[in-house]
C-alpha positions as a Markdown table, in Angstrom:
| # | Residue | x | y | z |
|---|---|---|---|---|
| 1 | Unk | -1.5 | 16.8 | -10.8 |
| 2 | Unk | -2.8 | 20.3 | -11.1 |
| 3 | Unk | -1.2 | 23.3 | -9.5 |
| 4 | Unk | -3.0 | 24.8 | -6.6 |
| 5 | Unk | -4.6 | 28.1 | -7.6 |
| 6 | Unk | -6.0 | 30.7 | -5.2 |
| 7 | Unk | -8.0 | 33.2 | -7.2 |
| 8 | Unk | -8.3 | 36.9 | -6.5 |
| 9 | Unk | -10.6 | 38.7 | -8.9 |
| 10 | Unk | -10.1 | 42.3 | -9.7 |
| 11 | Unk | -13.7 | 43.8 | -10.2 |
| 12 | Unk | -14.0 | 47.2 | -11.5 |
| 13 | Unk | -16.9 | 49.2 | -10.0 |
| 14 | Unk | -19.3 | 51.6 | -11.6 |
| 15 | Unk | -17.8 | 54.6 | -13.3 |
| 16 | Unk | -17.0 | 57.6 | -11.2 |
| 17 | Unk | -15.7 | 61.0 | -12.1 |
| 18 | Unk | -11.9 | 61.5 | -12.2 |
| 19 | Unk | -10.6 | 64.9 | -10.9 |
| 20 | Unk | -7.4 | 64.8 | -12.9 |
| 21 | Unk | -7.0 | 64.9 | -16.7 |
| 22 | Unk | -7.8 | 61.5 | -18.2 |
| 23 | Unk | -5.6 | 60.1 | -21.0 |
| 24 | Unk | -7.3 | 59.8 | -24.4 |
| 25 | Unk | -9.8 | 57.0 | -24.7 |
| 26 | Unk | -9.7 | 56.4 | -21.0 |
| 27 | Unk | -12.8 | 55.8 | -18.8 |
| 28 | Unk | -12.5 | 56.8 | -15.2 |
| 29 | Unk | -13.4 | 53.8 | -13.0 |
| 30 | Unk | -12.5 | 53.0 | -9.4 |
| 31 | Unk | -11.0 | 49.6 | -8.6 |
| 32 | Unk | -12.1 | 47.1 | -5.9 |
| 33 | Unk | -10.8 | 43.6 | -5.2 |
| 34 | Unk | -13.1 | 40.7 | -4.5 |
| 35 | Unk | -11.8 | 37.2 | -3.4 |
| 36 | Unk | -13.5 | 34.3 | -5.0 |
| 37 | Unk | -14.6 | 31.4 | -2.8 |
| 38 | Unk | -12.1 | 28.5 | -3.3 |
| 39 | Unk | -12.3 | 24.8 | -2.7 |
| 40 | Unk | -11.3 | 23.7 | 0.8 |
| 41 | Unk | -8.2 | 21.4 | 0.8 |
| 42 | Unk | -9.1 | 17.8 | 1.2 |
| 43 | Unk | -6.3 | 17.1 | 3.7 |
| 44 | Unk | -6.7 | 15.3 | 7.1 |
| 45 | Unk | -5.9 | 17.4 | 10.1 |
| 46 | Unk | -5.7 | 21.2 | 10.4 |
| 47 | Unk | -3.4 | 23.0 | 8.0 |
| 48 | Unk | -0.2 | 24.3 | 9.5 |
| 49 | Unk | 0.7 | 28.0 | 9.5 |
| 50 | Unk | 3.0 | 27.2 | 6.5 |
| 51 | Unk | 0.0 | 26.6 | 4.3 |
| 52 | Unk | -2.2 | 29.4 | 3.3 |
| 53 | Unk | -5.5 | 28.2 | 1.9 |
| 54 | Unk | -8.1 | 30.4 | 0.1 |
| 55 | Unk | -9.7 | 30.7 | 3.5 |
| 56 | Unk | -6.6 | 31.8 | 5.4 |
| 57 | Unk | -5.6 | 34.2 | 2.7 |
| 58 | Unk | -8.8 | 36.1 | 3.3 |
| 59 | Unk | -7.8 | 37.3 | 6.8 |
| 60 | Unk | -8.4 | 40.8 | 7.9 |
| 61 | Unk | -5.2 | 42.8 | 7.6 |
| 62 | Unk | -3.5 | 40.5 | 5.0 |
| 63 | Unk | -2.1 | 42.5 | 2.1 |
| 64 | Unk | -1.2 | 41.7 | -1.5 |
| 65 | Unk | 1.1 | 43.9 | -3.6 |
| 66 | Unk | -0.3 | 44.5 | -7.1 |
| 67 | Unk | 1.8 | 45.6 | -10.1 |
| 68 | Unk | 0.3 | 46.4 | -13.5 |
| 69 | Unk | 2.6 | 46.8 | -16.5 |
| 70 | Unk | 0.9 | 48.5 | -19.4 |
| 71 | Unk | 2.0 | 48.1 | -23.0 |
| 72 | Unk | 0.6 | 49.4 | -26.2 |
| 73 | Unk | -1.0 | 52.5 | -24.5 |
| 74 | Unk | -0.6 | 55.8 | -26.3 |
| 75 | Unk | -2.3 | 58.0 | -23.8 |
| 76 | Unk | -1.0 | 60.0 | -20.8 |
| 77 | Unk | -1.1 | 58.9 | -17.2 |
| 78 | Unk | 0.9 | 61.3 | -15.0 |
| 79 | Unk | 1.4 | 58.8 | -12.2 |
| 80 | Unk | 3.0 | 56.1 | -14.4 |
| 81 | Unk | 6.6 | 55.2 | -13.9 |
| 82 | Unk | 7.5 | 54.4 | -17.5 |
| 83 | Unk | 5.2 | 51.4 | -18.2 |
| 84 | Unk | 4.3 | 50.6 | -14.6 |
| 85 | Unk | 0.7 | 51.6 | -14.4 |
| 86 | Unk | -0.3 | 50.3 | -10.9 |
| 87 | Unk | 2.1 | 49.8 | -8.0 |
| 88 | Unk | 0.2 | 49.5 | -4.7 |
| 89 | Unk | -0.8 | 47.4 | -1.8 |
| 90 | Unk | -4.3 | 46.1 | -1.3 |
| 91 | Unk | -5.6 | 45.4 | 2.3 |
| 92 | Unk | -8.2 | 42.7 | 3.0 |
| 93 | Unk | -10.9 | 44.0 | 5.4 |
| 94 | Unk | -14.1 | 42.0 | 5.0 |
| 95 | Unk | -15.7 | 38.7 | 4.2 |
| 96 | Unk | -15.8 | 39.2 | 0.5 |
| 97 | Unk | -14.1 | 42.4 | -0.5 |
| 98 | Unk | -10.4 | 43.3 | -0.5 |
| 99 | Unk | -10.8 | 46.9 | 0.8 |
| 100 | Unk | -8.8 | 49.5 | -1.1 |
| 101 | Unk | -7.9 | 52.6 | 0.9 |
| 102 | Unk | -5.6 | 54.5 | -1.5 |
| 103 | Unk | -6.6 | 58.0 | -2.3 |
| 104 | Unk | -5.3 | 57.4 | -5.8 |
| 105 | Unk | -7.8 | 56.5 | -8.5 |
| 106 | Unk | -6.6 | 54.2 | -11.2 |
| 107 | Unk | -8.9 | 54.7 | -14.3 |
| 108 | Unk | -9.1 | 51.7 | -16.5 |
| 109 | Unk | -7.6 | 52.1 | -20.0 |
| 110 | Unk | -9.5 | 50.7 | -23.0 |
| 111 | Unk | -6.3 | 50.8 | -25.0 |
| 112 | Unk | -3.2 | 48.7 | -24.3 |
| 113 | Unk | -2.5 | 45.3 | -22.6 |
| 114 | Unk | -2.3 | 45.1 | -18.8 |
| 115 | Unk | 0.0 | 42.5 | -17.4 |
| 116 | Unk | -0.3 | 41.9 | -13.6 |
| 117 | Unk | 2.1 | 40.7 | -11.0 |
| 118 | Unk | 1.0 | 40.2 | -7.4 |
| 119 | Unk | 2.3 | 38.6 | -4.2 |
| 120 | Unk | 1.3 | 38.3 | -0.6 |
| 121 | Unk | 3.1 | 41.2 | 1.0 |
| 122 | Unk | 1.9 | 40.8 | 4.6 |
| 123 | Unk | 0.6 | 37.8 | 6.6 |
| 124 | Unk | -1.4 | 38.9 | 9.7 |
| 125 | Unk | -1.1 | 35.5 | 11.4 |
| 126 | Unk | 2.7 | 35.6 | 11.1 |
| 127 | Unk | 2.8 | 39.4 | 11.7 |
| 128 | Unk | 5.4 | 39.3 | 9.0 |
| 129 | Unk | 6.0 | 41.1 | 5.7 |
| 130 | Unk | 7.6 | 39.6 | 2.6 |
| 131 | Unk | 10.3 | 42.3 | 2.9 |
| 132 | Unk | 11.1 | 41.2 | 6.5 |
| 133 | Unk | 11.2 | 37.6 | 5.5 |
| 134 | Unk | 13.6 | 38.1 | 2.6 |
| 135 | Unk | 15.5 | 40.8 | 4.4 |
| 136 | Unk | 15.1 | 43.4 | 1.6 |
| 137 | Unk | 12.4 | 45.1 | -0.5 |
| 138 | Unk | 10.7 | 42.5 | -2.7 |
| 139 | Unk | 9.2 | 45.2 | -5.0 |
| 140 | Unk | 12.8 | 46.5 | -5.7 |
| 141 | Unk | 13.4 | 43.2 | -7.4 |
| 142 | Unk | 10.7 | 43.8 | -10.0 |
| 143 | Unk | 11.9 | 44.6 | -13.6 |
| 144 | Unk | 9.0 | 46.1 | -15.5 |
| 145 | Unk | 10.9 | 45.9 | -18.8 |
| 146 | Unk | 11.8 | 42.2 | -18.5 |
| 147 | Unk | 8.6 | 41.3 | -16.7 |
| 148 | Unk | 10.5 | 39.5 | -13.9 |
| 149 | Unk | 10.5 | 39.5 | -10.1 |
| 150 | Unk | 13.8 | 38.6 | -8.5 |
| 151 | Unk | 13.7 | 37.4 | -4.9 |
| 152 | Unk | 16.9 | 37.7 | -2.8 |
| 153 | Unk | 18.6 | 34.6 | -1.3 |
| 154 | Unk | 16.9 | 33.2 | 1.8 |
| 155 | Unk | 18.1 | 30.3 | 4.0 |
| 156 | Unk | 15.4 | 27.9 | 5.3 |
| 157 | Unk | 15.5 | 25.2 | 7.9 |
| 158 | Unk | 12.9 | 23.6 | 10.2 |
| 159 | Unk | 13.1 | 26.5 | 12.6 |
| 160 | Unk | 12.7 | 29.3 | 10.0 |
| 161 | Unk | 9.7 | 31.5 | 10.0 |
| 162 | Unk | 6.9 | 29.9 | 8.0 |
| 163 | Unk | 6.0 | 32.8 | 5.6 |
| 164 | Unk | 4.1 | 31.3 | 2.7 |
| 165 | Unk | 5.2 | 33.3 | -0.3 |
| 166 | Unk | 2.2 | 33.4 | -2.7 |
| 167 | Unk | 2.6 | 35.1 | -6.1 |
| 168 | Unk | 0.6 | 35.6 | -9.3 |
| 169 | Unk | 2.4 | 36.0 | -12.6 |
| 170 | Unk | 0.0 | 34.9 | -15.4 |
| 171 | Unk | -2.7 | 37.6 | -15.8 |
| 172 | Unk | -2.4 | 39.1 | -19.2 |
| 173 | Unk | -5.6 | 41.1 | -19.9 |
| 174 | Unk | -7.2 | 43.4 | -22.5 |
| 175 | Unk | -10.3 | 45.0 | -21.1 |
| 176 | Unk | -13.4 | 44.8 | -23.3 |
| 177 | Unk | -14.5 | 48.2 | -24.6 |
| 178 | Unk | -18.2 | 47.6 | -23.8 |
| 179 | Unk | -17.9 | 46.8 | -20.1 |
| 180 | Unk | -15.5 | 46.2 | -17.3 |
| 181 | Unk | -14.8 | 42.5 | -16.3 |
| 182 | Unk | -12.9 | 40.7 | -13.6 |
| 183 | Unk | -9.2 | 39.9 | -14.0 |
| 184 | Unk | -8.1 | 36.6 | -12.4 |
| 185 | Unk | -4.8 | 36.6 | -10.5 |
| 186 | Unk | -3.9 | 32.9 | -10.0 |
| 187 | Unk | -2.0 | 32.8 | -6.7 |
| 188 | Unk | 0.7 | 30.1 | -6.6 |
| 189 | Unk | 3.1 | 28.9 | -3.9 |
| 190 | Unk | 6.8 | 29.6 | -4.4 |
| 191 | Unk | 7.9 | 26.9 | -1.9 |
| 192 | Unk | 7.5 | 23.2 | -1.4 |
| 193 | Unk | 6.4 | 21.8 | 1.9 |
| 194 | Unk | 7.8 | 18.7 | 3.8 |
| 195 | Unk | 6.6 | 16.7 | 6.8 |
| 196 | Unk | 8.5 | 13.7 | 8.3 |
| 197 | Unk | 6.8 | 11.1 | 10.5 |
| 198 | Unk | 8.6 | 8.3 | 12.4 |
| 199 | Unk | 6.5 | 5.2 | 13.0 |
| 200 | Unk | 7.4 | 2.0 | 14.8 |
| 201 | Unk | 5.6 | -1.2 | 13.7 |
| 202 | Unk | 8.2 | -3.6 | 15.1 |
| 203 | Unk | 8.0 | -5.5 | 18.4 |
| 204 | Unk | 11.0 | -3.6 | 19.8 |
| 205 | Unk | 11.4 | -0.3 | 21.6 |
| 206 | Unk | 13.5 | 1.9 | 19.4 |
| 207 | Unk | 15.5 | 4.9 | 20.4 |
| 208 | Unk | 16.1 | 7.2 | 17.4 |
| 209 | Unk | 19.3 | 9.2 | 17.9 |
| 210 | Unk | 18.9 | 11.4 | 14.9 |
| 211 | Unk | 17.6 | 11.7 | 11.3 |
| 212 | Unk | 19.4 | 13.7 | 8.7 |
| 213 | Unk | 18.7 | 14.5 | 5.0 |
| 214 | Unk | 21.9 | 15.6 | 3.2 |
| 215 | Unk | 22.1 | 17.3 | -0.1 |
| 216 | Unk | 19.1 | 19.6 | 0.4 |
| 217 | Unk | 19.8 | 23.1 | -1.0 |
| 218 | Unk | 18.7 | 25.2 | 2.0 |
| 219 | Unk | 19.6 | 28.7 | 0.6 |
| 220 | Unk | 18.4 | 29.8 | -2.8 |
| 221 | Unk | 17.2 | 32.9 | -4.7 |
| 222 | Unk | 14.4 | 32.9 | -7.2 |
| 223 | Unk | 13.4 | 34.6 | -10.4 |
| 224 | Unk | 9.7 | 34.7 | -11.3 |
| 225 | Unk | 9.0 | 35.6 | -15.0 |
| 226 | Unk | 5.7 | 36.7 | -16.4 |
| 227 | Unk | 4.7 | 33.1 | -17.4 |
| 228 | Unk | 6.0 | 29.7 | -16.4 |
| 229 | Unk | 7.5 | 28.3 | -13.2 |
| 230 | Unk | 10.0 | 30.2 | -11.1 |
| 231 | Unk | 13.7 | 29.4 | -11.5 |
| 232 | Unk | 15.9 | 29.1 | -8.5 |
| 233 | Unk | 19.7 | 29.6 | -8.0 |
| 234 | Unk | 21.6 | 27.7 | -5.3 |
| 235 | Unk | 23.5 | 29.8 | -2.7 |
| 236 | Unk | 25.9 | 28.8 | 0.0 |
| 237 | Unk | 23.9 | 27.4 | 3.0 |
| 238 | Unk | 25.2 | 27.4 | 6.6 |
| 239 | Unk | 22.6 | 25.2 | 8.3 |
| 240 | Unk | 20.9 | 21.9 | 7.6 |
| 241 | Unk | 17.2 | 21.6 | 7.0 |
| 242 | Unk | 16.7 | 19.4 | 10.1 |
| 243 | Unk | 18.1 | 20.8 | 13.3 |
| 244 | Unk | 19.8 | 17.5 | 14.5 |
| 245 | Unk | 21.4 | 19.2 | 17.5 |
| 246 | Unk | 18.1 | 20.4 | 18.8 |
| 247 | Unk | 16.5 | 17.0 | 18.2 |
| 248 | Unk | 19.3 | 15.1 | 19.9 |
| 249 | Unk | 19.1 | 17.3 | 22.9 |
| 250 | Unk | 15.5 | 16.1 | 23.6 |
| 251 | Unk | 15.2 | 13.5 | 26.4 |
| 252 | Unk | 15.7 | 9.9 | 25.4 |
| 253 | Unk | 12.1 | 9.1 | 26.4 |
| 254 | Unk | 10.8 | 11.6 | 23.9 |
| 255 | Unk | 12.8 | 10.0 | 21.1 |
| 256 | Unk | 11.8 | 6.5 | 22.0 |
| 257 | Unk | 9.2 | 4.7 | 19.8 |
| 258 | Unk | 7.2 | 1.9 | 21.3 |
| 259 | Unk | 5.3 | -0.6 | 19.2 |
| 260 | Unk | 2.6 | 1.3 | 17.3 |
| 261 | Unk | 3.8 | 4.8 | 18.3 |
| 262 | Unk | 4.6 | 7.8 | 16.1 |
| 263 | Unk | 6.7 | 10.9 | 16.3 |
| 264 | Unk | 6.6 | 14.1 | 14.1 |
| 265 | Unk | 10.2 | 14.8 | 13.5 |
| 266 | Unk | 9.9 | 18.4 | 12.4 |
| 267 | Unk | 7.1 | 19.5 | 14.8 |
| 268 | Unk | 8.6 | 17.3 | 17.7 |
| 269 | Unk | 5.3 | 15.9 | 18.8 |
| 270 | Unk | 4.3 | 12.3 | 19.6 |
| 271 | Unk | 1.2 | 10.4 | 18.7 |
| 272 | Unk | 0.3 | 12.1 | 15.5 |
| 273 | Unk | -1.0 | 10.5 | 12.2 |
| 274 | Unk | -0.4 | 13.4 | 9.8 |
| 275 | Unk | 2.8 | 15.4 | 10.1 |
| 276 | Unk | 3.0 | 19.2 | 10.2 |
| 277 | Unk | 4.6 | 20.7 | 7.2 |
| 278 | Unk | 7.6 | 23.0 | 6.9 |
| 279 | Unk | 8.3 | 25.2 | 3.9 |
| 280 | Unk | 11.4 | 24.3 | 1.9 |
| 281 | Unk | 12.9 | 25.5 | -1.4 |
| 282 | Unk | 12.0 | 23.4 | -4.4 |
| 283 | Unk | 14.6 | 20.7 | -5.0 |
| 284 | Unk | 15.8 | 19.2 | -8.2 |
| 285 | Unk | 16.4 | 15.5 | -8.9 |
| 286 | Unk | 20.2 | 16.2 | -8.6 |
| 287 | Unk | 19.6 | 17.9 | -5.1 |
| 288 | Unk | 17.9 | 14.7 | -3.8 |
| 289 | Unk | 20.0 | 12.0 | -5.6 |
| 290 | Unk | 22.9 | 10.3 | -3.9 |
| 291 | Unk | 26.4 | 11.4 | -5.0 |
| 292 | Unk | 27.1 | 7.8 | -6.0 |
| 293 | Unk | 24.1 | 5.5 | -6.6 |
| 294 | Unk | 26.5 | 2.5 | -6.2 |
| 295 | Unk | 27.6 | 3.6 | -2.7 |
| 296 | Unk | 24.9 | 3.5 | 0.0 |
| 297 | Unk | 27.1 | 5.7 | 2.2 |
| 298 | Unk | 26.2 | 8.6 | -0.1 |
| 299 | Unk | 22.5 | 8.1 | 0.2 |
| 300 | Unk | 20.9 | 11.4 | 1.4 |
| 301 | Unk | 18.7 | 10.0 | 4.3 |
| 302 | Unk | 20.6 | 8.7 | 7.4 |
| 303 | Unk | 18.9 | 7.3 | 10.4 |
| 304 | Unk | 20.8 | 6.4 | 13.6 |
| 305 | Unk | 18.9 | 4.3 | 16.1 |
| 306 | Unk | 19.1 | 1.4 | 18.6 |
| 307 | Unk | 16.9 | -1.4 | 19.8 |
| 308 | Unk | 16.4 | -0.9 | 23.5 |
| 309 | Unk | 15.5 | -4.6 | 23.9 |
| 310 | Unk | 19.1 | -5.4 | 22.9 |
| 311 | Unk | 21.1 | -5.7 | 26.0 |
| 312 | Unk | 24.3 | -4.3 | 24.4 |
| 313 | Unk | 22.4 | -1.2 | 23.0 |
| 314 | Unk | 24.3 | -1.2 | 19.7 |
| 315 | Unk | 23.7 | 1.9 | 17.7 |
| 316 | Unk | 22.7 | 1.1 | 14.1 |
| 317 | Unk | 22.9 | 3.3 | 11.0 |
| 318 | Unk | 20.6 | 3.0 | 8.0 |
| 319 | Unk | 21.1 | 4.8 | 4.7 |
| 320 | Unk | 18.1 | 5.4 | 2.4 |
| 321 | Unk | 17.6 | 7.3 | -0.8 |
| 322 | Unk | 14.7 | 8.9 | -2.6 |
| 323 | Unk | 13.3 | 7.1 | -5.7 |
| 324 | Unk | 15.3 | 8.0 | -8.8 |
| 325 | Unk | 14.1 | 11.2 | -10.4 |
| 326 | Unk | 12.3 | 12.5 | -7.2 |
| 327 | Unk | 11.9 | 16.3 | -7.1 |
| 328 | Unk | 10.3 | 18.8 | -4.7 |
| 329 | Unk | 8.1 | 21.0 | -6.8 |
| 330 | Unk | 6.6 | 24.4 | -5.9 |
| 331 | Unk | 3.1 | 24.2 | -4.5 |
| 332 | Unk | 3.3 | 20.5 | -3.5 |
| 333 | Unk | 3.4 | 18.9 | 0.0 |
| 334 | Unk | 5.6 | 15.8 | 0.6 |
| 335 | Unk | 4.6 | 13.7 | 3.6 |
| 336 | Unk | 7.3 | 11.2 | 4.4 |
| 337 | Unk | 7.1 | 8.2 | 6.9 |
| 338 | Unk | 10.2 | 6.4 | 8.1 |
| 339 | Unk | 8.6 | 3.1 | 9.1 |
| 340 | Unk | 10.5 | 0.8 | 11.5 |
| 341 | Unk | 9.4 | -2.8 | 10.8 |
| 342 | Unk | 11.1 | -5.9 | 12.3 |
| 343 | Unk | 14.8 | -5.2 | 11.7 |
| 344 | Unk | 14.1 | -3.0 | 8.8 |
| 345 | Unk | 13.3 | 0.6 | 7.8 |
| 346 | Unk | 10.9 | 1.5 | 5.0 |
| 347 | Unk | 10.6 | 4.9 | 3.3 |
| 348 | Unk | 7.0 | 5.7 | 2.4 |
| 349 | Unk | 5.7 | 9.0 | 1.1 |
| 350 | Unk | 2.6 | 10.8 | -0.3 |
| 351 | Unk | 2.6 | 13.8 | -2.6 |
| 352 | Unk | -0.3 | 16.2 | -2.6 |
| 353 | Unk | -0.9 | 19.7 | -4.1 |
| 354 | Unk | -1.5 | 22.2 | -1.3 |
| 355 | Unk | -5.2 | 22.7 | -2.4 |
| 356 | Unk | -7.9 | 21.0 | -4.5 |
| 357 | Unk | -7.8 | 17.4 | -5.5 |
| 358 | Unk | -6.1 | 14.8 | -3.3 |
| 359 | Unk | -3.5 | 12.9 | -5.3 |
| 360 | Unk | -1.3 | 10.2 | -3.8 |
| 361 | Unk | 2.0 | 8.7 | -4.7 |
| 362 | Unk | 4.0 | 6.3 | -2.5 |
| 363 | Unk | 7.3 | 4.5 | -2.7 |
| 364 | Unk | 8.5 | 1.8 | -0.4 |
| 365 | Unk | 12.1 | 0.6 | 0.0 |
| 366 | Unk | 12.4 | -3.1 | -0.7 |
| 367 | Unk | 13.0 | -5.3 | 2.4 |
| 368 | Unk | 14.7 | -8.5 | 3.3 |
| 369 | Unk | 12.7 | -11.4 | 4.8 |
| 370 | Unk | 13.2 | -14.9 | 6.2 |
| 371 | Unk | 16.8 | -14.5 | 7.2 |
| 372 | Unk | 18.8 | -16.9 | 9.4 |
| 373 | Unk | 21.4 | -14.8 | 11.1 |
| 374 | Unk | 25.1 | -15.2 | 10.8 |
| 375 | Unk | 26.8 | -17.9 | 12.9 |
| 376 | Unk | 30.5 | -18.7 | 13.2 |
| 377 | Unk | 31.5 | -22.3 | 13.5 |
| 378 | Unk | 35.1 | -21.8 | 14.3 |
| 379 | Unk | 37.5 | -24.7 | 14.4 |
| 380 | Unk | 36.3 | -28.2 | 15.1 |
| 381 | Unk | 36.0 | -28.8 | 18.8 |
| 382 | Unk | 36.4 | -25.1 | 19.7 |
| 383 | Unk | 33.9 | -23.7 | 22.1 |
| 384 | Unk | 33.3 | -20.2 | 20.7 |
| 385 | Unk | 32.3 | -17.4 | 23.1 |
| 386 | Unk | 29.1 | -15.3 | 22.4 |
| 387 | Unk | 29.4 | -12.8 | 19.6 |
| 388 | Unk | 33.2 | -13.3 | 19.1 |
| 389 | Unk | 35.2 | -16.0 | 17.5 |
| 390 | Unk | 38.9 | -16.3 | 18.1 |
| 391 | Unk | 41.1 | -17.9 | 15.4 |
| 392 | Unk | 43.0 | -20.9 | 16.7 |
| 393 | Unk | 46.2 | -22.3 | 15.3 |
| 394 | Unk | 46.1 | -20.0 | 12.2 |
| 395 | Unk | 43.1 | -21.9 | 10.7 |
| 396 | Unk | 40.3 | -20.2 | 8.9 |
| 397 | Unk | 36.9 | -19.6 | 10.5 |
| 398 | Unk | 33.7 | -20.5 | 8.8 |
| 399 | Unk | 30.6 | -18.3 | 8.9 |
| 400 | Unk | 27.1 | -19.4 | 7.8 |
| 401 | Unk | 23.8 | -17.7 | 7.2 |
| 402 | Unk | 20.8 | -17.9 | 4.9 |
| 403 | Unk | 18.5 | -15.5 | 2.9 |
| 404 | Unk | 15.2 | -16.8 | 1.5 |
| 405 | Unk | 14.1 | -13.6 | -0.1 |
| 406 | Unk | 14.5 | -11.7 | -2.4 |
| 407 | Unk | 15.5 | -14.0 | -5.2 |
| 408 | Unk | 18.0 | -12.8 | -7.8 |
| 409 | Unk | 19.7 | -10.2 | -5.6 |
| 410 | Unk | 23.4 | -10.1 | -4.7 |
| 411 | Unk | 24.7 | -10.0 | -1.1 |
| 412 | Unk | 28.1 | -8.6 | -0.2 |
| 413 | Unk | 30.3 | -8.2 | 2.9 |
| 414 | Unk | 32.2 | -5.1 | 3.9 |
| 415 | Unk | 35.0 | -5.9 | 6.3 |
| 416 | Unk | 35.5 | -3.3 | 9.1 |
| 417 | Unk | 38.5 | -3.1 | 11.4 |
| 418 | Unk | 42.0 | -4.6 | 10.9 |
| 419 | Unk | 41.2 | -5.6 | 7.3 |
| 420 | Unk | 44.8 | -6.2 | 6.2 |
| 421 | Unk | 45.0 | -9.1 | 8.6 |
| 422 | Unk | 42.1 | -11.1 | 7.1 |
| 423 | Unk | 40.7 | -12.3 | 3.8 |
| 424 | Unk | 37.1 | -13.1 | 3.2 |
| 425 | Unk | 36.3 | -15.8 | 0.6 |
| 426 | Unk | 33.8 | -15.4 | -1.0 |
| 427 | Unk | 32.9 | -11.9 | -0.1 |
| 428 | Unk | 29.7 | -11.8 | -2.2 |
| 429 | Unk | 27.2 | -14.2 | -3.8 |
| 430 | Unk | 23.8 | -14.4 | -5.5 |
| 431 | Unk | 20.7 | -14.7 | -3.3 |
| 432 | Unk | 19.0 | -17.8 | -4.5 |
| 433 | Unk | 15.6 | -18.7 | -2.9 |
| 434 | Unk | 16.0 | -22.3 | -4.0 |
| 435 | Unk | 19.3 | -22.6 | -2.2 |
| 436 | Unk | 19.3 | -20.1 | 0.7 |
| 437 | Unk | 22.3 | -21.4 | 2.7 |
| 438 | Unk | 25.6 | -19.6 | 2.4 |
| 439 | Unk | 29.1 | -20.3 | 3.8 |
| 440 | Unk | 32.2 | -18.1 | 3.7 |
| 441 | Unk | 35.7 | -18.3 | 5.2 |
| 442 | Unk | 37.6 | -15.8 | 7.2 |
| 443 | Unk | 41.3 | -16.5 | 6.4 |
| 444 | Unk | 44.0 | -14.9 | 8.6 |
| 445 | Unk | 47.0 | -13.2 | 7.1 |
| 446 | Unk | 50.0 | -14.6 | 9.0 |
| 447 | Unk | 52.6 | -12.6 | 7.2 |
| 448 | Unk | 55.4 | -12.2 | 9.7 |
| 449 | Unk | 56.0 | -8.6 | 8.5 |
| 450 | Unk | 52.7 | -7.6 | 10.0 |
| 451 | Unk | 52.7 | -6.4 | 13.6 |
| 452 | Unk | 50.9 | -8.8 | 15.9 |
| 453 | Unk | 51.7 | -7.1 | 19.2 |
| 454 | Unk | 48.0 | -6.7 | 19.9 |
| 455 | Unk | 44.8 | -8.6 | 19.0 |
| 456 | Unk | 43.6 | -7.9 | 15.5 |
| 457 | Unk | 39.8 | -7.7 | 15.1 |
| 458 | Unk | 37.5 | -7.9 | 12.1 |
| 459 | Unk | 33.8 | -6.9 | 12.0 |
| 460 | Unk | 31.3 | -7.3 | 9.2 |
| 461 | Unk | 28.6 | -5.3 | 7.5 |
| 462 | Unk | 26.2 | -7.0 | 5.0 |
| 463 | Unk | 24.5 | -5.5 | 2.0 |
| 464 | Unk | 22.0 | -6.7 | -0.5 |
| 465 | Unk | 21.7 | -5.2 | -4.0 |
| 466 | Unk | 18.3 | -5.6 | -5.6 |
| 467 | Unk | 17.6 | -6.1 | -9.3 |
| 468 | Unk | 16.6 | -2.5 | -9.7 |
| 469 | Unk | 20.0 | -1.4 | -8.5 |
| 470 | Unk | 19.0 | -0.2 | -5.1 |
| 471 | Unk | 21.2 | -1.3 | -2.1 |
| 472 | Unk | 19.8 | -2.3 | 1.3 |
| 473 | Unk | 21.8 | -2.3 | 4.5 |
| 474 | Unk | 21.2 | -5.9 | 5.6 |
| 475 | Unk | 23.6 | -6.0 | 8.6 |
| 476 | Unk | 20.7 | -5.8 | 11.1 |
| 477 | Unk | 19.1 | -8.8 | 9.6 |
| 478 | Unk | 22.1 | -11.0 | 8.9 |
| 479 | Unk | 24.5 | -10.0 | 11.6 |
| 480 | Unk | 22.2 | -9.2 | 14.5 |
| 481 | Unk | 24.8 | -10.4 | 17.0 |
| 482 | Unk | 27.4 | -8.0 | 15.6 |
| 483 | Unk | 30.1 | -10.7 | 15.2 |
| 484 | Unk | 33.8 | -10.1 | 15.7 |
| 485 | Unk | 36.6 | -12.4 | 14.6 |
| 486 | Unk | 39.8 | -12.0 | 16.6 |
| 487 | Unk | 43.4 | -13.0 | 15.4 |
| 488 | Unk | 45.3 | -13.2 | 18.8 |
| 489 | Unk | 48.5 | -11.4 | 19.3 |
| 490 | Unk | 51.8 | -13.3 | 19.1 |
């Protein structure tokens, strides 16, 4: 996938006289800036304010800051600060030309190598400067000797101002002696962009309580060198990327998904097909990976929801992870969909550059199908009540269920509650499509040293580990009735 480049060409106009003393071998020439027509992004829906295209960059009043570091020049330019030849802002004021209003004339040098840095310094649509966004002067972070631009730490979440920091750091130019020529400044995006869509394709009405993504580094600083990608440094962050408190405060009807309905989690809008994007710092594979790939509780994406068709309105929690090795790269948009199917959540996503060619990549969590839910037989002749099973006479209780797919996976049970009063045997097994029926026993611990002054209760959570090592929370498929086994008090 190619990086999205927005080109701004520096065109040098016909020679004009210079009223100050020119350095040796220097021709006096005024500078004007012309923006090249770019290719419109092939993205469905209108771009959000977080995404500046070639068209939106050319907006009256927008400004770019241009720095030119000159090396190998033996002449004299009185305005130079050591080797910094140009340090100025350029204002866009027309359909094709970046108008230049400075009274200073920068003659072009035919000797030496010019190295250009540039960045978007003012966004008219946002009415915001780069200095305001970062809270300090961006230009002060430029080191002309090291050829680096250091940006101060900035914290981002879904409510942050969407200032799209564009920069150019790759223009290294020696002007031909015979004639002036354009110098391309390849504008690149510092940030990544993320959109999250909830979609319900199940037959149930689903109330989503909240969605969180843990592990994202929300506050970083950046160093942009003359060539190459920017490097970022993690800082301490005080807020999460998704404002869960604000989302949870919305009316339940707003957060309810009917069959076929969608909801944009970050823009908080229903009935959309393409999510709006929010800028976010680039994230490494370590930022997005679970703390422990073997423990689903450390998976970064957590969804809390309930099926409104369920009369008991039990709140379910699903844990999902990004595919191994996933990163958020500068200049790319990541559109995620949390897809609710029948008793299952899938994670799908598409990755696109912010401009130019449309490139897709998707990943879907594996699902479990053809499940016969858990049933407790209890003791012979015992009429069990709905969703609970009381142990009678100290005997074990038998549970049965079946899984037809996937083959070769491993199921396991996590006991929850008064676990020291019970033993589960076996507590895991191999999923075999040729023999899908499974039986396990809940055996009470009748040790007289254990306190039995109250009923002791055991609940269950089921998991299936696939052959690729991923773990799926299967409790909603296997244990839809949320069974409880009770050891009565003495």
